[in-house]
N, C-alpha and C positions, 0 to 999 in steps of 0.2 A: 507556429508556436501554440496553436490551440490544443494539440494533444498534450503538450507539456503542461499547460495551464490546467487542463482537466485532471491530469495525474497528480499534480501538486494539490489541487483542491480535494481530490479523492483521498489522498494520504493524510491530509490535515483532518478531514472529517472522521476517517477511520481511526486515526491516532487519538483524537479527542474522545471518541466513543469508547475505545479500548481503555483509556486512562480513567474515564468516568465509571465504567463498569467494574474494572479491576479494583478500584478504591472501595467499592461497595462489597464485593465478594472476593476476598483475597485467597480463595482456595487454589492450590497448585494446579489442579486439572483445568480450572477456568483460565488461569494465566497461560498455560501451555496451549489451550485451544485458541485464545486470542493471538498468541505469538505465531501459531501455525497459519491462522487466517491472514494476518498481516504479511507474513512471509510469502504466502501464496499470491496475494494481490501484488506485492512488489515484484515477484517473479514473473507474473503475467504482464505487468507493465513493462518490464525490461524486455521480455519477448516481443511485445507489441511494438516497442520503439525500434528494436533491432530488425524486425521483419516487415513492418507495415508503415509505421509513421515516418521513420527516417531510414529507409533501406540502404542508402548510400553512406550512412554514418551520421552520427549526431555530434554537433558542436554548438556551443553558444557563441 
């Protein structure tokens, strides 16, 4: 469960940072950059879960 806890913490921190920064600078380019960064992190997390953390499958 440690990998899952780490990913949840990571996404909470990144989501909070994105929300705080986007509120200050609402430019469209900045929003797209944050969305791309968060999408990349989520994609890497899914890849990590599927290939390394839970290679046999993931279930709660």
